[in-house]
N, C-alpha and C positions, 0 to 999 in steps of 0.2 A: 940496350937494344939498338938496332940499326934503323935509320930513317932516311928517306930521300929529302933533301933540304934545298930550298930555293932562297938564295940571299939577294938576288937581283933579278929583275925581269929581263928576258932576252930569249935567244934561240935555245930550245930545250936541251939539246945535246951539249951546249956550251956552259949553261948556268946551273945544271943540276949536280948535286954532290951527295955522297953517302956520308952520314955523320952518326956518331954514337950519342944516344940520349938515355937519360934515366927512364925507368918504367913510369908511365903516367899514372896518376892517382885520380880516380873518377870523383868529380864533385857531386854534391847532392843532386839526385835526379838523373845522374849520368851513369854510364856503364863503361867498363874497359873491355875492349875487344881485341883478341889475338887475330890479326888479319891472315887470311888464307890466300886470297887472290884479289886483284883489282885490274880492271881494263884500262887501256889508254884511249880516252875519248877525245874528240876534237875540242870539247869544252875544257879539258885538262890542259891541252896544248895552248889554247888561247889564254887561259889564266897565266901559264908560265911566261907567255910573251907579254903579259900586261894588257891584253886586249879584251878580257872578259867583262861582263856587266858589273860584277862585284869583285873587287880585288882584295886579297888578304893583306894584313900587315906583314912585313918581312922581318926576319926569316919565316918561311912557311913551308909546309909539306903539301904537295899536290895530291890529287885523287879524290874525286867526288863520289865514286861508288865502289862497291866491292863486297866481299863476303868474309865472315869471320866467326869466331866462337866467343861468346861473352864469358869472360873469366872473373869479373868482379863487378860489384854494384856499389854506387855511392849512396844507396838508400832509396826507399820508395818501393811500393808494391810491384810496379812494372819492372823495375830494375832487378829486384830479387827473383821475379818470375823468369827473367831472361837468362840468368846465370846458367851456364852449361849448354845453352841452345845455340844452334847455328843461325846466323842472322844476315840479312842484307843490310849493309851499312850505308846510309845516306849522309854524306859528310861535307858540309860546305865551310867548315871552320878549321878543324885540326888536321884534316887530310888523311887519306887511307894508304898512301904509299910508305908505310912503315910497319914494323913488326907488331906494334900494339898502338892503339889509338883510343881516345875517349870521345863519346858522343852522348847527347841527350837520349835517354832510354826510348823515347817516342820515335827516334830516328833509326832504331834498330828493329828491322822487320823480321819476325820469326819465319823460318823456311823449313819445310819438310826435307827429308833425305832423298826424296824422289828426284830432285834436281841435281845434276852434276855440279861440282865446284865451279866449273867454267861458266855454266849457264846461271848459277846463283850469283856469281860475281857481276854478271851483266843484267841483273834482275830488273833494274828499274829505269834508268835514264832513257834508253832507246825504246824499250817495250811500252812504258807508260806514256811517253811522248807520242808514239805512233798511235796508240789506242785512244788517248784523250783527244788528240787533234781530229781524228777521223770520226770517232763515235760519239764524243761528248760535246765538242765545240762546233765543228762543222756539221756533224750528224748527216754524213753523206748518205743519201737514200739509195736503195737498190736501183741499178740501171744507170745511175748518174756517172758522169765522168769526173775523176779527180786527177789533176795534173800534178806531178811531183818532179822536182829537179834532184840531182844527186841520187837518182833512183838505184844506182848500183851499190849504195852504202848499206850497212847493216840495217839501219832504220828503213831505208827505201824498200828492201826486200820484205821487211815486216809489213809495210803498207800494202805491198802486192798481195801477200797472203791474207791480210785483213780484207782486201777487196774480194778475193775468192771466197772467203768465209761468209761475208755479209752481202755480197751481190753487187757491189759498186765496181765500176770499170776504172782501171788505172791507165793513164797516159804518162809514160815514163821517159824522162829526158836524161840521157847519159852523155859522157864526154867521149867515149871510145866506141868505135864500131863493133869491136869484139864483145862488148857487153850486151849487145842487142839480143843475140841468140840465147844467152844465159837467162836474161830476164823474161824473155818469152817462154822459155821452158819452165820458169817458176809460176807462170800464169799471168804475166803482164799482158793486158789487152792490146796496148800499142806501145812500142818502144822505139824511140828515135834518137839518133846521135846528131842533133841539129845544133847549128851555131845560133847565138842570140838573134842574128839578123834573119835567120831562116825560120825560127820557131813560130812566130804568129801565123805565117802562111801555112806551115805544116799542121798546126792545130786547127786552123780553119778547114783544111781539107779533111782531116780525120773526123771532125765533129759536124761535117755537113754545113759549114758556114755559121754555126751557132756560137763557137767559142766554148770555153770550159766554164761550168758553173762553180767549180771548186778547185783550189790550188794550194799547195804547200811548197815553201821554198826556203832552204837553208843556205843559199849561195849569195843572193844579193847581186849587186853590180849589174853588168849588162844582161846577164841571163835572168836575174830576178826582174829586171825592167821588162824584158821580153815576155815574162809570165804575166805581168800586169796587163800588157797589151794583148794577151791571149784570152782574157776573161770575157765571158759572154754576159748577156743582160742579167743584172742582179748578181753577178759573180762574186764569190767570196774567196779571199786569199789570206793565208796565215804565213807570216814571215817568222822563222824560228832559228835562224842562224845567219852568220856573216862570213861564210867560208872564203868568199872572194876578197874580203877586206875592203870592198868598194860599196858606195851607197847606191840605192835605187835612184833613177833619174828619169822622170817621165812628165808629160804634159798633164795638167789637171783634167783635160778633156778625156784622157785615157781612162779615168774613173767616173767622170761626169756623164759622158755619153752612155755607157752601159749601166750607169747607176751601180757601180761596183763598190765593194767594201774591202779594205786592206787593214789587217790587224796584226799585232805582234803576239807571239806565244812564247812563254818561258815557263818551263815545268815548275820551277821553284815558286813562282807567283801563283800558279794554279793550285799547287798543293797547299799553299798558305790560305787559299780561299775556301778550302774544304773543311767541313767539321769532321769530327772523329769518325762518325758513321760513313761519311763520304770517302774518307781515306781508306777505311777498312774495306768498303765495297770495291774500290779501285784495286787495292792490293789483292783481294780475292780474285778479281777478274784477270789481273795480270798473271797470277799463279795458274789459273785455269787455261789461259791461252799459251802459256809456256809449256804446260803439260801436253797439250794437243799439238804442239809444234808450230803454232801460228806465229808466236813472238820469239822463237829461238833465233840465235845468231850463230853464224859460222865462226869457229875458233881458228885463228891463224897461229902465229908463233907465240911461244911462252918463254919468258925470260926471268931469271932470278932477280931479286931486288938490286943486287950489286951491279947488274948489267942494264940499269935503267937507261943509260945514254944510248946503248944499242937498241933498246926497246922503243924509245921515242923516235929514233930514226926509222926503224922498221915500220912504225905505225903510219908514217907519212909517205911510204913508198907507193907510187902509182901502181894500180892493178894488183895490190896484195890480196891474198885470199884469206878473209876472215879477220876478226878482231884480235889485236895484239894484247896479251895479258902479262901482268907481273905475277909470278908465283912467289908468295911471300913466306909461307910456312906450311908445314904438313897439317 
């Protein structure tokens, strides 16, 4: 079988290779999955560059999420039940960018046929992150402002639709002026292409001088710092990415004076904190919100596995339309 292999960390298009491997044998409690498709997410690219929170031993295969068909079980009731079923594959160890992979059976989430292969491939990372941050961690109430950076991303658009569904207002920060009209048409209550220096004053004007009570930021650096400075009294901010590669830098008084709270969010940690019932409830909710269109993502270009270097370059093109996917098998 064919697999994308990373032998050293570095620029994705330079270090990824296609190699032949033997078909994997599932260990006890694991399943073997024939992969159908997998998206290229920022977390995948950060791992390839050696910048992610948890790094694999090399050589390794990237790909944290995707969809496939379970073809064999290493034993156990759950594994046997999954054989023949289409599943979303959550994979932080063996990687999904290969024709077949093995994962613990509990990390293969059964999906119905009502979702397209493309939406099923993107089933969990962005949809669950958007839902959990806004509805379970921050619990943004109706009418309240939620500020988000990188609002033109797939996850950012999901947050806008969540705001429309649950009644909270979104203040969306984008890099390019041409994104403003698009996000307003999706239902963004306020959309601004502001620089970090301009952001606090713009937020003050939009919120009538109160600042924002809730914020989420995957960027960090100067923009994330400006978000901290835009928090209102008792404001809460979740940091869930490091797209800029730069740290936050602010005075302690920026959080002391408004009595603000800043916390990190990482979906893997959240999932590990849930019991089985909690995980099943979350999966059910994500499925429901995918079916009604709230958590769907636009699909951009699709590349075969052997064109992975072209795919990772396309995934980082500014202004691209939709998520880039690897099409792995039929």
